[in-house]
C-alpha positions in Angstrom: 167.3 139.6 147.1 171.0 138.6 147.3 172.0 142.3 147.7 169.4 142.6 150.5 170.7 139.6 152.3 174.3 140.9 152.1 173.2 144.2 153.5 171.2 142.5 156.3 174.4 140.7 157.5 176.0 144.0 158.1 173.4 145.5 160.5 175.7 145.3 163.4 178.1 147.7 161.9 177.5 151.3 161.5 176.7 152.3 157.9 175.2 155.2 156.0 171.5 155.0 154.8 171.5 152.5 151.8 169.5 153.1 148.6 168.7 149.9 146.6 166.7 149.1 143.4 164.6 146.1 144.6 162.8 143.4 142.7 159.0 144.1 142.6 158.1 141.0 144.6 160.5 142.0 147.3 159.2 145.5 147.4 155.6 144.1 147.9 156.7 142.0 150.8 158.6 144.8 152.5 155.8 147.2 152.1 153.4 144.9 153.9 155.9 144.5 156.7 156.1 148.2 157.3 152.2 148.5 157.5 152.0 145.9 160.2 154.9 147.3 162.1 153.0 150.4 162.7 150.1 148.6 164.3 151.8 146.0 166.4 154.9 147.2 168.2 155.7 143.7 169.5 156.3 142.2 166.0 159.0 143.4 163.8 158.3 144.5 160.2 160.6 141.7 158.9 158.7 139.1 160.7 155.5 140.4 159.2 157.0 140.3 155.7 158.0 136.6 156.3 154.5 135.8 157.5 153.1 137.6 154.4 155.4 135.7 152.1 154.6 132.3 153.7 150.9 133.1 153.1 151.7 134.0 149.5 153.6 130.8 149.1 150.8 128.6 150.5 148.1 130.4 148.4 150.3 130.3 145.3 150.6 126.5 145.7 146.9 126.1 146.3 145.9 128.2 143.3 148.5 126.4 141.1 146.8 123.1 142.1 143.3 124.6 141.6 144.3 125.9 138.2 145.6 122.3 137.3 142.2 120.8 138.3 140.2 123.4 136.5 142.3 123.0 133.3 142.1 119.2 133.5 138.2 119.6 133.4 138.4 122.1 130.6 140.8 119.9 128.6 138.4 116.9 129.1 135.6 119.1 127.7 137.8 120.1 124.7 138.8 116.5 124.0 135.2 115.1 124.4 133.7 117.8 122.3 136.4 117.5 119.6 135.8 113.7 119.3 132.0 114.3 119.1 132.3 117.0 116.5 134.8 115.1 114.4 132.4 112.1 114.4 129.5 114.3 113.4 131.5 115.9 110.6 132.6 112.4 109.3 128.9 111.2 109.4 127.8 114.4 107.6 130.4 113.8 104.9 129.2 110.2 104.4 125.6 111.5 104.3 126.5 114.1 101.8 128.1 111.5 99.5 125.0 109.3 99.8 122.7 112.2 99.1 124.8 113.3 96.1 124.6 109.7 94.8 120.8 109.7 95.2 120.5 113.1 93.5 122.7 111.8 90.6 120.6 108.7 90.2 117.3 110.7 90.4 118.6 113.0 87.6 119.6 110.0 85.4 116.2 108.3 86.1 114.4 111.5 85.2 116.3 111.8 81.9 115.6 108.2 81.1 111.9 108.5 82.0 111.6 111.7 79.9 113.0 109.8 76.8 110.7 106.8 77.5 107.6 109.1 77.8 108.5 110.8 74.6 108.8 107.4 72.8 105.5 106.3 74.3 103.8 109.5 73.0 105.2 108.7 69.6 104.0 105.0 69.8 100.5 106.1 70.9 100.4 108.5 67.9 101.4 105.7 65.5 99.0 103.2 67.0 96.1 105.7 66.8 97.0 106.6 63.2 97.1 102.9 62.3 93.8 102.2 64.0 92.2 105.2 62.2 93.5 104.0 58.8 92.4 100.4 59.5 88.9 101.5 60.3 88.7 103.6 57.1 89.9 100.7 55.0 87.5 98.3 56.7 84.6 100.7 56.1 85.5 100.8 52.3 85.8 97.0 52.2 82.4 96.5 53.9 80.7 99.0 51.5 82.2 97.1 48.5 81.0 93.8 50.1 77.4 95.1 50.6 77.3 96.3 47.0 78.7 93.0 45.6 76.5 90.9 47.9 73.4 92.8 46.7 74.3 92.2 43.0 74.9 88.5 43.7 71.7 88.1 45.7 69.8 89.8 42.8 71.4 87.4 40.4 70.5 84.4 42.5 66.9 85.6 42.8 66.7 86.4 39.0 67.9 83.0 37.9 65.6 81.2 40.4 62.7 83.3 39.2 63.5 82.7 35.5 63.7 78.9 36.0 60.3 79.0 37.8 58.7 81.1 35.0 60.1 79.0 32.2 58.8 75.9 33.9 55.4 77.5 34.2 55.7 78.8 30.5 55.2 82.3 31.8 58.5 83.6 30.6 58.2 86.6 28.3 60.5 89.0 26.4 60.5 91.6 29.1 61.7 89.2 31.7 64.3 87.8 29.3 65.7 91.2 28.7 66.0 91.7 32.5 67.7 88.3 32.8 70.3 89.3 30.1 71.4 92.2 32.4 72.9 89.6 34.8 76.6 89.0 34.4 77.1 85.4 33.0 79.6 83.5 30.8 79.4 84.3 27.1 78.2 80.8 26.0 75.3 80.8 28.5 74.4 84.3 27.4 74.4 83.3 23.7 72.2 80.2 24.4 69.8 82.4 26.4 69.6 85.0 23.6 68.8 82.2 21.0 66.1 80.9 23.3 64.5 84.2 23.7 64.7 84.9 19.9 63.2 81.6 19.0 60.3 82.0 21.4 59.1 85.2 19.7 55.9 84.6 17.5 55.9 80.9 18.1 52.6 79.0 17.4 50.8 76.1 19.0 52.2 73.4 16.7 55.6 74.4 17.9 54.9 73.8 21.6 56.6 70.5 21.8 59.8 72.0 20.2 59.6 74.8 22.7 59.6 72.4 25.7 62.6 70.5 24.4 64.5 73.8 23.8 63.6 75.2 27.2 64.9 72.3 29.2 68.4 73.2 28.1 67.9 76.8 29.1 66.6 75.6 32.5 69.7 73.5 33.0 71.9 76.5 32.2 70.0 78.8 34.5 70.2 76.2 37.4 73.9 76.0 36.9 74.1 79.8 36.9 72.0 79.8 40.1 74.3 77.4 41.8 77.3 79.3 40.7 75.9 82.6 42.0 75.1 81.0 45.3 78.6 79.6 45.6 80.1 82.9 44.8 77.9 84.6 47.3 78.9 82.1 49.9 82.5 82.6 49.1 82.0 86.4 49.3 80.3 86.0 52.7 83.2 83.8 53.9 85.7 86.4 52.7 83.7 89.1 54.5 83.7 87.1 57.7 87.4 86.5 57.5 88.0 90.2 56.7 85.8 91.2 59.6 87.6 88.8 62.0 91.0 90.0 60.8 90.0 93.6 61.3 88.5 92.9 64.7 91.8 91.2 65.8 93.8 94.1 64.4 91.5 96.6 66.1 91.7 94.8 69.4 95.5 94.5 69.1 95.9 98.2 68.3 93.4 99.2 71.1 95.3 97.1 73.6 98.6 98.6 72.4 97.2 102.1 72.9 95.8 101.3 76.3 99.0 99.7 77.4 101.1 102.6 76.1 98.9 105.2 77.8 99.0 103.3 81.0 102.8 102.9 80.7 103.0 106.6 80.0 100.9 107.4 83.0 103.0 105.2 85.3 106.2 106.6 84.0 104.9 110.2 84.4 103.9 109.4 88.0 107.3 107.7 88.6 109.0 110.8 87.1 107.1 113.1 89.4 108.0 111.0 92.5 111.6 110.9 91.4 111.6 114.6 90.9 110.1 115.1 94.4 112.7 112.7 95.8 115.4 114.7 94.1 114.1 117.9 95.6 113.9 116.4 99.0 117.4 115.0 98.7 118.7 118.4 97.6 117.0 120.0 100.7 118.5 117.3 102.9 121.9 117.9 101.2 121.8 121.6 101.9 120.8 121.1 105.5 123.5 118.5 106.0 126.2 120.7 104.4 125.1 123.7 106.5 125.2 121.6 109.7 128.6 120.1 108.8 130.0 123.5 108.0 128.7 124.9 111.3 130.2 121.9 113.1 133.5 122.4 111.3 133.6 126.1 112.2 132.8 125.2 115.8 135.5 122.6 115.8 138.0 125.0 114.4 137.2 127.7 116.9 137.2 125.1 119.7 140.6 123.7 118.7 142.0 127.2 118.4 140.6 128.3 121.8 141.7 125.0 123.5 145.2 125.4 122.0 145.4 129.0 123.2 144.2 128.1 126.6 146.6 125.1 126.8 149.5 127.3 125.9 148.4 129.9 128.4 148.0 127.2 131.0 151.6 126.0 130.4 152.9 129.5 130.6 151.0 130.3 133.8 152.1 127.0 135.4 155.7 127.8 134.6 155.3 131.3 135.9 153.7 130.1 139.1 156.4 127.6 139.6 159.0 130.3 139.2 157.0 132.6 141.5 156.9 129.9 144.2 160.6 129.3 143.8 161.3 133.0 144.1 159.1 133.3 147.2 160.7 130.3 148.8 164.1 131.8 148.1 163.0 135.2 149.4 161.7 133.6 152.6 164.9 131.8 153.1 166.9 135.0 152.7 164.6 137.1 154.9 164.5 134.4 157.6 168.2 134.1 157.6 168.6 136.3 160.6 169.7 139.2 158.5 166.1 139.8 157.5 163.4 138.6 159.8 159.7 139.5 159.6 156.3 138.4 158.4 153.4 139.8 156.3 149.7 140.1 157.1 148.6 139.8 153.5 149.6 137.6 150.6 149.7 138.4 146.9 146.9 136.3 145.3 147.9 134.6 142.2 146.4 135.8 139.0 143.1 134.1 138.1 143.5 132.1 135.0 140.8 133.1 132.6 138.7 130.3 131.2 137.6 129.9 127.6 134.7 128.3 125.9 134.0 126.7 122.4 131.1 125.9 119.8 129.1 122.6 119.5 126.1 119.8 114.8 96.0 83.5 79.3 69.7 56.1 46.8 71.5 53.7 44.5 74.9 52.3 44.6 77.1 53.0 41.6 80.8 53.0 40.8 81.4 56.6 41.8 79.7 56.0 45.1 82.0 53.0 45.8 85.0 55.2 44.8 83.8 57.9 47.1 83.5 55.5 50.0 87.0 54.2 49.4 88.3 57.7 49.0 86.7 58.9 52.2 87.9 55.8 54.1 91.5 56.4 52.9 91.4 60.1 53.8 89.8 59.3 57.2 92.7 57.0 58.0 95.2 59.4 56.7 93.9 62.4 58.6 92.8 60.3 61.6 89.3 61.9 61.1 86.4 60.0 62.7 84.0 62.2 60.7 85.4 61.0 57.3 85.6 57.4 58.4 82.0 57.4 59.7 80.9 59.1 56.4 82.7 56.5 54.3 80.6 53.7 55.9 77.4 55.7 55.3 78.4 56.5 51.6 78.8 52.8 51.0 75.4 51.9 52.3 73.1 54.9 51.6 71.3 55.9 48.3 73.2 58.1 46.0 71.1 61.2 46.5 71.3 60.9 50.2 75.0 60.6 50.0 75.4 63.9 48.1 73.1 65.6 50.6 75.0 64.1 53.5 78.3 65.4 52.2 77.0 68.8 51.5 75.4 69.1 54.9 78.6 67.9 56.5 80.6 70.5 54.6 78.2 73.2 55.8 78.4 71.9 59.3 82.2 71.9 59.2 82.2 75.5 57.9 79.9 76.5 60.6 82.1 74.9 63.2 85.1 76.7 61.6 83.3 80.1 62.0 82.2 79.3 65.5 85.7 78.3 66.5 87.2 81.4 64.8 84.8 83.5 66.9 85.7 81.6 70.0 89.4 81.9 69.1 89.0 85.7 68.7 87.2 86.0 72.0 89.8 83.8 73.7 92.6 85.8 72.2 91.1 89.0 73.4 90.4 87.8 76.9 93.8 86.1 77.2 95.5 89.2 75.9 93.6 91.5 78.3 94.1 89.1 81.2 97.9 88.8 80.5 98.2 92.6 80.3 96.3 93.0 83.6 98.4 90.4 85.3 101.6 92.0 84.0 100.5 95.5 85.1 99.3 94.4 88.5 102.4 92.3 89.1 104.6 95.3 88.3 102.4 97.5 90.4 102.7 95.1 93.4 106.4 95.0 93.0 106.6 98.7 92.7 104.5 99.2 95.8 106.6 96.8 97.8 109.7 98.7 96.7 108.1 102.0 97.6 107.0 100.7 101.0 110.5 99.3 101.8 112.0 102.6 100.7 109.6 104.7 102.8 110.2 102.5 105.9 113.9 102.7 105.5 113.8 106.5 105.1 111.5 106.9 108.0 113.8 104.8 110.2 116.7 107.0 109.1 114.7 110.1 109.9 113.9 108.8 113.3 117.6 108.1 114.0 118.5 111.6 112.8 115.8 113.2 114.9 117.0 111.3 117.9 120.6 112.3 117.3 119.7 115.9 116.8 117.6 115.9 120.0 120.6 114.5 121.9 122.8 117.2 120.4 120.4 119.9 121.4 120.3 118.5 124.9 124.1 118.4 125.1 124.3 122.0 123.8 121.9 123.1 126.6 124.0 121.2 129.1 127.2 122.7 127.8 125.7 126.2 128.0 124.5 125.6 131.5 127.9 124.3 132.6 129.6 127.2 130.9 127.3 129.6 132.6 128.0 128.1 136.0 131.8 128.3 135.4 131.4 131.8 134.2 129.5 132.9 137.3 132.1 131.3 139.6 134.9 132.9 137.7 133.2 136.3 137.7 132.7 136.1 141.5 136.3 135.2 142.0 137.6 137.9 139.8 135.3 140.5 141.5 136.7 139.5 144.9 140.2 139.6 143.6 139.8 143.1 142.2 138.2 144.2 145.5 141.1 142.8 147.5 143.7 144.3 145.2 142.1 147.8 145.6 141.9 147.5 149.4 145.5 146.3 149.6 146.7 149.1 147.5 145.1 151.6 149.9 146.5 149.9 152.9 150.0 149.7 151.5 149.8 153.3 150.5 149.0 154.2 154.1 151.8 152.1 155.5 154.3 153.7 153.1 153.1 157.2 154.1 153.6 156.4 157.8 157.1 155.1 157.2 158.1 157.8 154.9 156.9 160.5 157.3 158.8 159.0 160.2 162.1 158.4 158.6 162.0 161.8 156.9 161.8 163.5 160.3 164.3 161.2 161.9 166.8 162.0 159.2 166.8 165.6 160.1 167.8 165.0 163.8 171.1 166.6 164.9 173.4 166.0 167.9 173.3 168.1 171.1 175.9 170.5 171.8 176.7 168.7 174.9 176.4 164.9 174.3 177.3 162.2 176.6 180.5 160.4 175.7 178.6 157.1 175.0 176.9 158.6 171.8 179.3 159.5 169.2 176.7 160.3 166.5 173.0 161.4 166.5 170.3 158.6 166.2 168.2 159.0 163.0 166.1 155.8 163.2 166.7 152.4 161.4 167.4 154.0 158.1 169.0 150.9 156.6 166.1 148.6 157.4 163.7 151.3 156.4 165.0 151.4 152.9 164.4 147.6 152.4 160.9 147.6 153.9 159.8 150.7 152.0 161.1 149.2 148.8 159.2 146.0 149.4 156.0 147.9 150.2 156.3 149.8 147.0 156.8 146.5 145.0 153.7 145.1 146.8 151.7 148.2 145.9 152.7 148.0 142.2 151.9 144.2 142.2 148.5 144.9 143.6 147.9 147.5 140.9 149.1 145.1 138.2 146.8 142.4 139.8 143.8 144.7 139.5 144.6 145.6 135.9 145.3 142.0 134.7 142.2 140.6 136.6 140.0 143.2 134.9 141.4 142.4 131.5 141.0 138.6 132.2 137.4 139.2 133.3 136.6 141.1 130.1 138.2 138.5 127.9 136.4 135.6 129.7 133.1 137.4 129.5 133.6 138.1 125.7 134.5 134.4 125.1 131.4 133.3 127.2 129.1 135.6 125.2 130.5 134.3 121.9 130.1 130.7 123.1 126.5 131.3 124.1 125.7 133.1 120.8 127.2 130.3 118.7 125.5 127.6 120.8 122.1 129.4 120.4 122.6 129.6 116.6 123.6 125.9 116.5 120.6 124.9 118.7 118.2 126.9 116.5 119.5 125.3 113.3 119.2 121.8 114.8 115.7 122.6 116.1 114.6 123.7 112.6 116.2 120.5 111.2 114.3 118.4 113.8 111.0 120.2 112.9 111.6 119.7 109.1 112.5 116.0 109.6 109.6 115.4 111.9 107.2 116.9 109.3 108.8 114.9 106.6 108.4 111.7 108.7 104.7 112.5 109.2 104.2 113.0 105.5 106.0 109.7 104.7 103.9 107.9 107.4 100.8 109.1 105.5 102.3 108.0 102.2 103.2 104.6 103.7 99.6 104.1 104.8 98.3 105.0 101.3 101.0 102.7 99.7 99.9 99.8 101.9 96.2 100.4 101.1 97.1 100.5 97.4 99.1 97.3 97.7 96.2 95.5 99.3 93.7 96.5 96.6 96.3 95.9 93.8 97.1 92.4 95.2 93.3 91.6 95.3 93.0 92.7 91.6 96.1 90.5 90.7 94.6 87.5 92.5 91.3 88.0 90.7 93.2 88.2 87.3 95.0 84.9 88.2 91.8 83.2 89.1 90.2 84.3 85.8 93.2 83.0 83.9 92.7 79.6 85.5 89.0 79.7 84.3 90.1 80.6 80.7 92.6 77.7 80.5 90.1 74.8 79.8 88.4 76.6 76.9 91.1 78.9 75.5 94.5 77.4 76.2 95.6 74.6 73.7 95.4 71.2 75.2 97.5 68.9 73.0 96.2 70.1 69.6 96.6 73.8 68.7 94.1 76.0 67.0 96.1 76.1 63.8 96.3 72.3 63.7 92.5 72.0 64.1 92.0 74.6 61.3 94.4 72.7 59.0 92.7 69.3 59.7 89.2 70.7 59.2 90.3 72.3 55.9 91.7 69.0 54.7 88.4 67.3 55.8 86.4 69.9 53.8 88.7 69.5 50.8 88.3 65.7 51.0 84.5 66.1 51.1 84.6 68.4 48.1 86.7 65.9 46.2 84.1 63.2 47.1 81.4 65.4 45.5 83.6 65.8 42.4 83.8 62.0 42.2 80.0 61.7 42.5 79.0 64.6 40.3 81.7 64.6 37.7 81.5 67.8 35.7 78.8 69.2 37.8 81.2 69.8 40.6 83.9 70.9 38.3 81.5 73.6 37.2 80.9 74.5 40.8 84.6 74.9 41.3 84.9 77.5 38.5 
């Protein structure tokens, strides 16, 4: 431009045709000037170049400003999307850590439950083996009892029958032999054998001797009869105790088996639910990882694209500033008087390509007096109203009535003991069963409450996630729509630019051809043989001006060609970036839609589970309330109120022992015999 200015200052002086190597921008401006010069003879080509360059300057400034506004909107999009994706990635990482913790806990719980189930299986096997063995032992004991009880009953019957026959004098040898088959003490057996031997072949004169001898045998047999009865009673008592103990053991083992089986069932169900929760958490984890990775990839691509576009924007702004400065300088030079002119067309600035990114429970006697005193003392010692009342009756009643009274009382106390034992067994069974029921139902209620709370919390979380995913899908659709709008605008603008560039190239080519043809002919002109004195050389046109204008037109033509090429390249790149953005957005949207569908189905399943859990809770709570009411009913008859069952048994035992001691005092050796 400086060389052009210096040359223009010398137009008043004759000079040969100059040949210069012009800057492309200058050549463009000069070329436009020449084209206009050919169509308007009243405006000089230089003036047209100046007009063209002023238009270029104005359009360059406007496009530079439009590019700044467009980039500001794009930068805001990049910043907002980066913040949103960074937040989504952070939340996904927190969710991943939470899911991994849940999976780890589920695996630990499953391992623990597996061991507990195995232990319960072993306990059930042991309990069932113990129950089977106890039943077998009880069966053998009962069979022994029946055989022994039968022998004792036969002995009682035999002695009673023998006494009756002897008293009727109907006792014979055959019956005696049968009686000797009974188990009895050696002394009694010897006396009986002597009696039987002495009775053989006896005559009438010996009848009185027989009666005296038989009375001793009757006494022996009566004692044997009482002894056998006592032993049978003791055997029956032992059988009752054994039966009660077995029933208690059987009930305890049955309860243990039932409890263990229920615990196993509960733990197996809990294990199944935990395994399902683990599987669900693993599915959620995989989905979350996939979404996070997609978001991270999108963010990386977005950051790279935004960085590239930012760098490109800075470079383009710098270039535009330099271009404006150059044009202003050129206008200054061309308008300096040395070069004057205007242009009918400006060089449009290159359209900045836009880029896009990716979005994720009888008679008184001494013994009777002693017995009365003894019973009174024991009654006071044991604080027994029964013994105290009996002491008063013993002191006043006949001797035989006293013995019968004591025996009856012993029998009544024994009956009471058996009744209370049966009541105690029933109470123990009912209280144990009720306690187990209350425990199971309480645990079930707590478990159901926990399950309901967990389901509600997870459903709330799913609702939040579904809402967030729906918002993300909507934002993706909006971003795609916005990108499509920007792409369409950019494409239309690029199409127009390419069209203008092509038309300008054609026009400039035509102008160049006109100028070249003219100045080529003018350069061949020669002087006349006879010239007037005023012309000292032939006129060949404005060859010096022609060189500058032609050079500028050539630069303009090449710039239009470059504009066409670069705009086409920019359009192809922008279209490729737009296609990639739409494809990534579609993939991201599809993944989120599937995630929404999965979470919605999961929420529906949990809603159904929640309804079932609440129904189970209501029925289980009713069962627990019923068990608690039954426990309150059991308390008056089964729960100790001041005196325990063991204390009552011990006191009754001491009362019976005191009564037995009273009989010993009244009977002397008779009772001592009974105690053998």
